[in-house]
C-alpha positions in Angstrom: 131.0 71.9 158.1 134.0 73.0 160.3 132.8 75.1 163.2 135.5 77.6 162.6 133.7 78.7 159.5 130.4 79.2 161.3 127.0 79.6 160.0 128.1 82.1 157.3 130.2 79.7 155.3 127.5 77.0 155.6 124.9 79.4 154.2 127.2 80.4 151.3 127.7 76.7 150.5 124.0 76.0 150.7 123.1 79.0 148.5 125.6 78.0 145.8 124.7 74.3 145.9 121.1 75.4 145.2 122.2 77.9 142.5 124.2 75.2 140.7 121.5 72.5 140.9 118.8 74.9 139.8 120.9 76.2 136.8 121.7 72.6 135.8 118.0 71.7 136.0 117.1 74.5 133.6 119.8 73.5 131.2 118.7 69.9 131.4 115.1 70.7 130.6 116.2 72.9 127.7 118.1 69.9 126.3 115.3 67.6 126.9 112.3 69.5 125.7 113.6 72.3 123.4 116.6 70.8 121.6 115.7 67.1 122.3 119.3 66.1 122.9 119.0 63.0 125.1 122.8 62.5 125.3 123.6 65.9 126.6 120.5 65.9 128.8 121.8 62.8 130.5 125.3 64.3 131.0 123.8 67.4 132.7 121.5 65.2 134.8 124.4 63.1 135.9 126.3 66.2 137.0 123.2 67.6 138.8 123.0 64.3 140.8 126.7 64.3 141.3 126.6 67.8 142.9 123.8 66.6 145.2 125.8 63.6 146.4 129.2 65.2 146.8 128.2 67.5 149.7 126.4 66.3 152.9 123.6 68.8 152.3 121.8 68.1 155.6 124.7 69.9 157.4 124.1 73.1 155.5 120.3 72.9 155.2 120.1 72.9 159.0 121.6 76.4 159.0 119.5 77.7 156.2 117.7 81.0 156.9 116.3 82.1 153.6 114.0 84.8 155.0 116.9 86.5 156.7 118.9 86.7 153.4 119.8 90.4 152.9 120.1 89.8 149.1 116.7 88.2 148.7 115.0 91.4 147.4 117.9 92.5 145.2 117.0 92.2 141.6 119.5 92.8 138.7 118.4 94.9 135.7 118.2 91.7 133.5 117.1 89.2 136.2 113.4 89.3 135.2 113.9 89.4 131.5 114.7 86.6 129.1 114.2 87.2 125.4 114.9 83.8 123.8 116.4 80.3 124.5 119.9 81.8 124.1 119.3 84.1 127.1 118.1 81.2 129.2 121.2 79.2 128.3 123.6 82.1 129.0 121.9 83.0 132.3 121.7 79.5 133.7 125.2 78.5 132.4 126.6 81.6 134.3 124.7 80.5 137.5 126.3 77.1 137.3 129.8 78.5 136.5 129.7 81.2 139.1 128.2 78.9 141.8 130.8 76.2 141.2 133.6 78.7 141.3 132.4 80.0 144.7 132.2 76.4 146.0 135.6 75.6 144.5 137.1 78.5 146.5 135.3 77.7 149.7 136.2 74.0 149.7 139.9 74.9 149.2 139.8 75.7 152.9 138.3 72.4 154.0 138.4 69.7 151.3 140.7 70.0 148.3 139.1 66.9 146.7 135.7 68.6 146.7 137.3 71.8 145.4 138.6 69.9 142.4 135.3 68.3 141.8 133.6 71.7 141.6 136.3 72.8 139.2 135.5 69.8 137.0 131.8 70.6 137.0 132.6 74.3 136.2 134.6 73.3 133.1 132.0 70.9 131.9 129.4 73.7 132.3 131.5 75.8 129.9 131.1 73.1 127.3 127.4 72.8 127.9 127.0 76.5 127.3 129.0 76.2 124.0 126.9 73.3 122.7 123.6 74.8 123.7 124.3 78.2 122.3 125.3 76.5 119.1 121.9 74.8 119.2 120.2 78.2 119.5 121.7 79.2 116.2 121.2 75.9 114.4 118.3 75.5 112.0 115.4 73.3 113.1 113.4 71.0 110.9 109.8 72.2 111.0 106.8 70.1 110.1 105.8 69.6 106.5 107.0 68.2 103.2 110.8 67.4 103.0 111.4 67.4 99.2 114.3 65.4 97.7 115.5 66.3 94.3 117.2 63.7 92.1 117.1 64.6 88.3 113.6 66.1 88.4 112.0 66.5 84.9 111.2 70.2 85.6 114.9 70.9 86.4 116.6 71.4 89.7 116.3 75.2 89.7 112.6 75.3 88.9 111.8 72.8 91.6 113.8 74.8 94.1 111.9 77.9 93.1 108.6 76.0 93.6 109.8 74.7 97.0 110.5 78.2 98.2 107.1 79.5 96.8 105.3 76.6 98.5 107.1 77.4 101.8 108.4 73.9 102.2 110.4 73.3 105.4 113.3 71.5 103.7 114.8 70.7 100.3 117.5 68.1 99.8 119.8 68.0 96.8 120.6 64.3 96.1 122.8 64.4 93.0 123.9 61.0 91.8 126.1 62.0 88.8 129.9 61.7 88.6 130.7 65.2 87.5 131.8 66.8 90.8 132.3 70.3 89.4 128.8 70.2 88.1 127.6 69.0 91.5 129.3 71.9 93.2 127.9 74.4 90.6 124.4 73.0 91.0 124.6 73.1 94.7 125.6 76.8 94.6 122.7 77.6 92.3 120.2 76.0 94.5 121.7 77.7 97.5 121.1 81.1 95.9 117.5 80.2 95.3 116.8 79.0 98.9 118.9 81.6 100.7 116.9 83.8 103.1 113.8 81.7 102.7 112.0 79.4 105.2 113.1 76.4 103.1 116.1 74.7 104.7 118.7 73.6 102.1 120.2 70.1 102.8 123.0 68.4 100.8 122.9 64.6 100.6 126.1 62.6 101.4 128.6 65.5 100.9 129.6 67.5 104.0 132.4 69.1 101.9 130.0 70.5 99.3 127.6 71.6 102.1 130.4 73.6 103.7 131.5 75.1 100.4 128.0 76.4 99.5 127.0 77.3 103.1 124.1 74.9 103.1 121.8 74.6 106.1 122.5 71.0 106.6 123.8 67.6 105.5 122.0 64.3 105.3 124.0 61.0 105.5 123.2 57.3 105.2 124.2 54.2 107.1 127.2 53.5 104.8 128.4 57.1 104.7 130.9 58.8 107.0 130.1 58.3 110.7 127.8 61.0 112.1 130.3 62.0 114.8 133.0 62.6 112.2 130.6 64.5 110.0 129.6 66.7 113.0 133.2 67.5 113.7 133.6 68.5 110.0 130.5 70.7 109.6 130.6 72.2 113.1 127.8 73.0 115.6 125.6 75.3 113.6 124.6 73.0 110.6 121.8 70.5 110.6 122.7 66.8 110.4 120.2 64.1 109.3 120.7 60.4 109.3 118.8 57.6 107.3 117.7 54.6 109.3 116.0 51.5 108.0 115.1 49.5 111.1 114.6 50.0 114.8 118.1 48.9 115.7 119.5 51.7 113.6 116.9 54.1 115.1 117.9 53.2 118.6 121.6 53.6 117.7 120.9 57.1 116.4 120.1 58.3 119.9 123.8 58.3 120.7 124.8 60.1 117.5 125.0 63.9 117.1 122.1 64.1 114.6 119.2 66.5 114.6 116.7 64.3 112.8 116.4 60.8 111.3 114.8 59.5 108.1 113.0 56.1 108.4 112.0 53.8 105.5 111.4 52.8 102.9 107.8 52.5 104.2 106.7 51.1 100.8 108.5 49.8 97.7 110.3 52.5 95.9 112.0 53.0 92.5 114.2 55.9 93.6 117.2 53.7 94.5 118.9 51.0 92.4 119.3 48.8 95.5 116.7 49.9 98.0 116.6 48.7 101.6 113.9 46.2 102.7 110.5 47.7 103.0 109.7 48.6 106.6 105.9 49.2 106.4 104.3 52.4 107.7 103.9 51.1 111.3 107.6 51.6 111.9 107.2 55.4 112.0 105.3 55.4 115.3 107.8 53.0 116.8 110.6 55.3 115.8 108.8 58.3 117.2 108.5 56.5 120.6 112.2 55.6 120.5 113.7 59.0 119.8 113.0 62.6 120.7 114.2 64.2 117.4 112.1 64.7 114.3 111.4 61.6 112.3 111.0 61.9 108.5 108.9 59.2 106.8 110.2 58.2 103.4 109.9 55.6 100.7 107.1 55.0 98.2 104.8 57.6 99.7 102.0 59.1 97.6 99.3 61.6 98.4 96.8 58.8 99.2 99.3 57.0 101.4 100.1 60.2 103.3 96.4 60.7 103.9 96.2 57.1 105.3 99.0 57.7 107.8 98.0 58.4 111.3 98.2 62.0 112.4 101.3 61.3 114.6 103.2 59.6 111.8 103.4 62.4 109.2 104.8 65.5 110.9 107.6 65.2 108.4 107.3 63.3 105.1 109.9 63.0 102.4 108.9 62.6 98.7 110.8 62.3 95.4 108.8 60.9 92.5 105.3 61.8 93.7 106.2 65.5 93.3 108.9 65.3 90.6 106.6 63.4 88.2 103.5 65.4 89.0 101.9 67.3 86.1 101.9 70.4 88.2 104.8 70.0 90.8 104.0 73.3 92.6 100.4 72.3 93.1 101.5 68.9 94.3 103.9 70.5 96.9 101.1 72.8 98.1 98.6 70.0 98.3 100.9 67.7 100.3 102.0 70.5 102.6 98.4 71.3 103.4 97.6 67.6 104.1 100.5 67.3 106.5 99.7 70.5 108.3 96.0 69.6 108.7 97.1 66.3 110.4 99.1 68.0 113.1 
């Protein structure tokens, strides 16, 4: 630190380096443990380490005098209150943005390269804030039965009503017909049934229809549009799920902007004309170890097979035929939901 600036400037730099690093650490942990976004977490971690290596901190730490800080006891009216994750994101994003702005200005007097680096970090922090605040408003897939509807004998509307009554965490419309106007009309009818309920409404394959009916999310497969393009289409506040069928695809999903993955088929299934190779139930635990997002087990599952799954393997289970073909679909939903919740 230039002697002309004295202890005062060194202390300001020290305080703001700490402010930025602390704010980034809070955002990093929110990414890691709350929203489970490994990609964004790594970007924030990289910037936190970058801040720590850009400035020779030993020169400013030597002049630190925290106990003599006249602002130590000053507390803002909102400083001790955080109401939700959004408050945490906003408060710590502002710490990073304001701290890097102070550093940017100070380094203009000594090192223009460092000043520009702080500006870059500040602008990246604006983007972190946008993404994380969008996460705060995005639906989250809770534990339980993820019901998929494909021509259920009881009818789509009745099954959707049962899903809401049973309090299922998610319902997916997987329409395989060719009548696109009927598809859209059906999607709208199910949206009306699920609206304002705890049951998330997911559209399979079609981000355009999901947007038109204001669904809660979209689910895509390996041969559908790429997840990054779908995310750009649907925006930040809609859930995005991705089907995977082997560990290579599971690992690849970690770099995609998806909120959960499906894994399977665990067992032989008749729900698809050309099903993917059977994975076996053991793949679920391997997938859970590989990713931090929710993992939905799917494919040939029955009540007995769900009971046989380990407690860690069935936080989220997707079913089609086992519920659709049940004599009493509502009772089947309730029974399966109870089994899953008891295993948590």
